[in-house]
Every structure is written in C-alpha cells, then in structure tokens.
N, C-alpha and C positions, 0 to 999 in steps of 0.2 A: 833668336826666338825670344819673344817677350814673355813675361810671366803669365799673361792670359793664355797665350798659345800653349805654354807648358802645362798649365792646369787643364786645358781642354784635351791635350794629348793624354794626360794621366787619366782623365775621366773616360776617354775612349778605350784606353787599355783596360781599365777596371771593368767597364761594361762588357768587354769581350771575354772576360775570364769566367771560368767555371766557379760555382759557389765556393768550392774548396780552395781554389787559387785566390779568390777574393779575400778570404780569411788570411791566407798566407801573406798576401800583399799588405794587408792592413797590419798584421803582426810585424812584418819586416819594417814597415814605416814607423811603427811605434818604437821598435828597437833602435832604428836610426835616430829618431828624435830624442830618446832617452840617453843614448850614448853620446850624442853631440853636446847635449846640455849638461852632462855630468862633468863638473869642473872640480870634483873632490880629489885632491892630491894626497899622496901619502904624507902622513904626519911628519913634521920636522923634528920630532923628538928623537934623540939619539938612541934611546932604548926601544927599538922596534919590537923587541920580544914581548913588550906589553900590548902590542897591536896584533895579536894572533887572530887568524881567521875564525869566524864562528860558523863552522861548517854545518850546513843544513842538509839533511838526508834527501836524496831525490825520491820522487814518487815512482811507483812501479811503471806507470805509463807516461813518464815525463816527455814532453815535447822539447825540441831544440830551444824554443823561445822560453819555455819554463826553466830549462836548465840554465840558460843565460841569465835569467832573472835571479835564480837561486844563487848562482856564482857571484853575481854583483852584490847580493845581500850578504854573502859569506865573506867576501873580500872588500868590505867597504873602504878600507884604507888605500886601495889602489885607484889610480887615475885611469879610468876606462879609455880615455882618449889615446893613451900610449898604446893600447892594444886594439884600437878601433879598426884599423885596416885589416889586421889578421882575423879578427872576430867577424867582421862583415863579410870578408871573402869566404870564410868557413860557413857562415849562415847561408850565404848565397849559393854555395855548392850544394847545400841540402835542398834549398828551395828550387833552384833553377836546374841543377843537374841530377837531383834525386839521390844525392849521396846518403848512405845509410845513417839514420838518426843516431844510433848507438855509437857509431864511429865518430860522428861529428861531436857528440856530447863528450866523449872521452878526450877528443882533441881540445875542446873548449876548456875542460877541466885542467888539462896540462898547460894551456896557455896561462891561466890564472895562477897555477902553482909556480910556473917558471918565472912569471913577473914578480910574484911575491918573493921568491928566493933571490932574484936579482936585486930587488930593493933591500933585502936584508944584507946582502954582500956589500952593496954600496954604502949602507949605513955603518957597517963594520969598518969600512975604510976611514970614516970620519974620526 
C-alpha cells in the first residue's frame, strides 16, 4: 500500500467515526507523534538524585491524554521511547477496548515511576 492509499484509508476511517471518536483518534495521533519525536534521554550525570521529578497534580476530571502529558512534564529526564510500546498499548486499551480511565491513569503513573526507579538503580551501579 503506497502512502497515498494509506492517507485515503485514514481519511475514510476518520470520516466514518462519531465526533467523540474523531477527537480520540486525533488525540491518539498527537500522542504518537509527540512520543516518537521525543529523543530526550536521561541525563548522563552520575548524581541522578538532582534530577527528581517535578510532580504535577492531576486535575479532577483528567483524561488519559492529559495524564500522559502531565507525566511527560513531570518526568522530563526520562526517554519516552523506552516506554513507548507499553504506554501506547495502554492508551489503546482505553480508546479501543474502553478500559476504565482511572485504571489506565494509575497504570500510566506506575510505568513512569518504575522507569525512573530503574534509571536510578542503573546510575547507582556506575
């Protein structure tokens, strides 16, 4: 399938979606674009304790996409590409399968915390 055919297929899919699902598709596309382009790696400094997350409080009605954005801003020292597969699978489970947003957000938060702790342990080995 060439690029033009892929674009036409995406347009057809978009046109057949409900307004709510169109918003979800656009949000997911933006998530994928931002995640793929984020090449920020954990700092090479040996003292990772200086790179603590700047935790941002979630809003009361936070969406999955807003939570992901919040976590990316809180953990700027992490390479999002390392977590991309797990994060995108989780976001997809919310969009496609209707998994509960609170459960998804809790799992998203745990992925970021676990990756941060993993990086700390790796730095401690150095």
